N, C-alpha and C positions, 0 to 999 in steps of 0.2 A: 963594784963593777958599775961603770956609768953607762946608763941606757941608751941605746942608739934610737933615736925617735926620727922616723921619716915624717917630714913636713911637706904635705902635697902642695906643689905649686902649679896652679892653674891660671894665673895672671890676676886673681881677685883677692888674694891674702894680704893682710896687713903684716908682711912677714918680718920686718924688723923688730916690732915690738913683741911678737909671738916668739921669735927666736931668742930675744933677750930674756923673756919671761921663763922659757924653758931651761936655758942655761943657768939661770938664777936658782931654779928648782932642782938642778942637778943632773939634766940630762945633756946628751950630745946630740942636738939636732942635725938633721941632713936635710936639706931643701931638694925635693926630687919630683920627677914626674915619671920616673922609670919603674915599670912593674916588678923587675927583679930586685931593685933597692927596697921598694915597699915590702915585698916578701921576705926579704932578710932582716928587716928592722925588728926591734924589740917591741915597739909600739909605734903607732900612726896618730898624727894630727891632722885635721882637715880645717884649716882656717878660712876666712873669707868675709869680705864685706861687699856690700852693693847688692846688685840686681840678682835674682836666682838664675837668670839666663846665662850668667858667667859659668855656671856649672857644666854648661854644653861643651866647654873646652875640655873637660876631663874624658879622655879617650876610652874607648870601650875595654881596651886591655888594662887600662889603670883601674877601671870600675872592677873588672874581674879580680884583679890583684887585691884589691881592697875587700871584696866579698870573701875571698879566700882567707885573707888575713883574720877577718871577723869570724869565720867558721873555724879557724884553728885556735880561736880563744886569743888571740893578741889584743892588748888594750888598745882602742881606737876612741880619740876624742875630737868631736866637731864643735868648732868654735863660731859662734854667731851664724853666718851664713852655712858654715860647715855642719853646724846642728841641723839647720833646715834640709841640707843635703841628705842627711841619713834617713829622712821620711821618703814617702813615695812621689812627692812633687810639691809644687806651690802654684797657687793662683796667680802669682806675679809672673810666671812664664809657664803656661799651661802645656807648651810643647816640650818642654825640658824635664825628662823623668829625674827623679832623685835615686838614691842607691838603694832604696826599699828595705833597709835594715829595720826600720821602725814603722809601723802602720801609721796612716794618716796623711793629710795634705795641709801645708802651710797657708795661712791666709792673711789679708790685711788687717791691722789692727783698726777697728772701727772709729772713726772720728766722732767724739762726742762733746758736748758742751764742757769747756775748761780742760779737755784733754787734746794735747797737740800730737800730731803725728809729723815726722818720725818721733818715735820715743828715744830721747837722748839724756843721758844723765844717770844720776845715782837712783836706785830703787831697791825695794827691800824683798828678800827671798821669804817666801812661806813654805816651809818644808812639809811635804805631804806624805812621806813615809821615810823610814830609816833607809840609809843609803851609805855603802862604804865610801863613795866618792866624797860625801859630805860629812865624813868623821871629823869631829872637831869644830864643825861650823854651827854657830848659834843660830836659832830662830830669830828672823828680823835682820840678818846680816845685810848690809848694804854692798852692791856690786854695780859696775858701770855698764850701761846698755847704750846702744845706738843702732836701731833698727825700725822698720815699718811694718815687715810682716814677721808671723811668729807661728810656732807649731802649737797644735792644740794639747789640752791637757788630757793625756791618756794613761793607761795603766804603766806606761814607761816613764812617767813624769814622778820625779822625787822632790822637786821643788817648783813652786809656780811663783808668778809675780803678776800684780794687777796694774794694768794701764788701760783704763777704760773697760777692759775685760780681762779676765785671769787667762794666762797662757802658760806654755811650758817653758820655765826658766832653766831647768836642769832635768836631763833624761839620763835613764840608766837601765839598761837591760843587759845583764852579765857582763860582757867585756865592751859593749858598745854603749858610749856615753857621749854627752853633749851639753853645752853651756850656751845659752843664747846671749849672755853678756860676755865682756872681753875681760878674763880673768887677769892678764897681764896689765890691766889698767885699773884692777879693782882692789889695789891696796893687799893687806895682810890676808883678807879673805880668799882672793884670787890666787895669791901665791900659795896658801894652804891647798887649795884645790889642785893646783899645778903639782905641787909636792906629792900629795896623795896619789894623783894619777901616775906620776913617774914611779911611785913606791909599788905599783902593780906590776911593774915590768919583771 
C-alpha cells in the first residue's frame, strides 16, 4: 500500500524537491492546506524554507488538525523550517507561535570567527541516542543544510550538528519527527531517512 502523505503548503516550502523525494521514497504526496485532508492522511510532512514569520500563514484550523493528527499517533515530519515550527517559537519572529509539540525556542546561530551565517552546505550528523528514524544511518553521515536559525539540543534530539555551536539536527518524540537539513538534497542518507519515515505509515 502506498502511503498518502499530506504535505502542508503555506507558501514557504521547497515543494518541488520535497515531493520528488517523497515519491522516490515510495509515498503518494498530496499538497494541501485543508484540515480534512490532513486528518485523513497516513502521514504529514511540514516543509519550509526562509523566515519563521512565514509560519503565520498556517491557519488556526490547520494547526488544530496537525495537533490532532500528532495526538492520534500519525507520523509527522518537519523539514528545515518545518522542524523549527514543531517547537514553541523562534527568536526570528517572536510574534509567531510554533506548533508547540516540542519544548523550546529556536535561535540564531551565533556568528563566530571562521563560521559563516547562514549555515549552507554539507555537515556531519552526531547521533546522540538511538532512534528508529535514524536506523541504518552511520555516525558521521553527511547531510545538506541551509539555515540561520536552529532548534536547541533537548531530550527530543536524536542527532546534533555543530556550526559554531551544537544544534538539533534530528528530533524525534514518538511520532513527531524533524530534520533541520534537507533530506531530499542529502543523497543516500537523506533518502534512507525518508524511506524510514514512510515505512512508519
